[in-house]
C-alpha positions as a LaTeX table, in Angstrom:
\begin{tabular}{lrrr}
\hline
Residue & $x$ (\AA) & $y$ (\AA) & $z$ (\AA) \\
\hline
Unk1 & 0.00 & 0.00 & 0.00 \\
Unk2 & 1.40 & 3.38 & $-0.94$ \\
Unk3 & 1.53 & 5.97 & 1.81 \\
Unk4 & $-0.63$ & 8.21 & $-0.40$ \\
Unk5 & $-3.52$ & 5.82 & 0.30 \\
Unk6 & $-3.29$ & 6.41 & 4.07 \\
Unk7 & $-5.24$ & 8.99 & 6.03 \\
Unk8 & $-3.30$ & 11.82 & 7.68 \\
Unk9 & $-3.25$ & 10.19 & 11.14 \\
Unk10 & $-1.91$ & 6.93 & 9.74 \\
Unk11 & 0.75 & 8.83 & 7.77 \\
Unk12 & 1.87 & 10.63 & 10.94 \\
Unk13 & 2.10 & 7.37 & 12.85 \\
Unk14 & 4.05 & 5.69 & 10.06 \\
Unk15 & 6.51 & 8.57 & 9.78 \\
Unk16 & 6.95 & 8.66 & 13.56 \\
Unk17 & 7.78 & 4.96 & 13.62 \\
Unk18 & 10.18 & 5.31 & 10.68 \\
Unk19 & 12.06 & 8.13 & 12.42 \\
Unk20 & 12.29 & 6.30 & 15.74 \\
Unk21 & 15.63 & 4.75 & 16.63 \\
Unk22 & 13.88 & 1.91 & 18.47 \\
Unk23 & 10.55 & 0.08 & 18.51 \\
Unk24 & 7.87 & 2.19 & 20.20 \\
Unk25 & 5.09 & 1.28 & 22.60 \\
Unk26 & 1.58 & 2.57 & 22.07 \\
Unk27 & 2.10 & 5.05 & 24.91 \\
Unk28 & 5.30 & 6.36 & 23.30 \\
Unk29 & 3.49 & 6.86 & 19.99 \\
Unk30 & 0.60 & 8.66 & 21.70 \\
Unk31 & 2.97 & 10.91 & 23.66 \\
Unk32 & 5.26 & 11.58 & 20.71 \\
Unk33 & 2.44 & 12.60 & 18.38 \\
Unk34 & 0.28 & 14.35 & 20.99 \\
Unk35 & $-2.74$ & 12.42 & 19.71 \\
Unk36 & $-5.59$ & 10.78 & 21.60 \\
Unk37 & $-4.96$ & 7.12 & 22.36 \\
Unk38 & $-8.21$ & 6.02 & 20.67 \\
Unk39 & $-7.28$ & 7.86 & 17.46 \\
Unk40 & $-3.85$ & 6.24 & 17.41 \\
Unk41 & $-5.26$ & 2.75 & 17.97 \\
Unk42 & $-7.89$ & 3.21 & 15.26 \\
Unk43 & $-5.29$ & 4.47 & 12.77 \\
Unk44 & $-2.72$ & 1.79 & 13.62 \\
Unk45 & $-5.01$ & $-1.21$ & 13.18 \\
Unk46 & $-5.19$ & $-0.95$ & 9.36 \\
Unk47 & $-1.41$ & $-0.37$ & 9.24 \\
Unk48 & $-0.82$ & $-3.61$ & 11.14 \\
Unk49 & $-3.43$ & $-5.54$ & 9.14 \\
Unk50 & $-1.87$ & $-4.44$ & 5.84 \\
Unk51 & 1.67 & $-5.28$ & 6.98 \\
Unk52 & 2.92 & $-1.69$ & 6.88 \\
Unk53 & 3.88 & $-1.82$ & 10.54 \\
Unk54 & 4.31 & $-4.81$ & 12.80 \\
Unk55 & 3.90 & $-5.41$ & 16.49 \\
Unk56 & 5.78 & $-7.79$ & 18.69 \\
Unk57 & 5.97 & $-8.53$ & 22.39 \\
Unk58 & 9.07 & $-7.88$ & 24.46 \\
Unk59 & 9.88 & $-8.20$ & 28.13 \\
Unk60 & 10.87 & $-5.07$ & 29.99 \\
Unk61 & 11.39 & $-4.92$ & 33.73 \\
Unk62 & 9.71 & $-8.30$ & 34.14 \\
Unk63 & 6.58 & $-7.22$ & 32.24 \\
Unk64 & 5.46 & $-7.96$ & 28.71 \\
Unk65 & 4.70 & $-5.04$ & 26.41 \\
Unk66 & 3.78 & $-4.64$ & 22.76 \\
Unk67 & 6.07 & $-2.53$ & 20.60 \\
Unk68 & 5.64 & $-1.37$ & 17.02 \\
Unk69 & 8.02 & $-0.86$ & 14.10 \\
Unk70 & 7.57 & 0.31 & 10.51 \\
Unk71 & 8.48 & $-2.25$ & 7.87 \\
\hline
\end{tabular}
């Protein structure tokens, strides 16, 4: 999917993930973009479903957390 087919929120999320020097949690994406959590989640779901970004689980401080990266 070309980035031109994405809505503005999805484009911002994708660019934010591409610029990040590490995988980001949902909270880090929300904070970094100053967007509402619900809006981020709704915009990220199609990105994950279409394989534009991916999520994986990592352990940090004894807890599991999901992190996201742009492909």
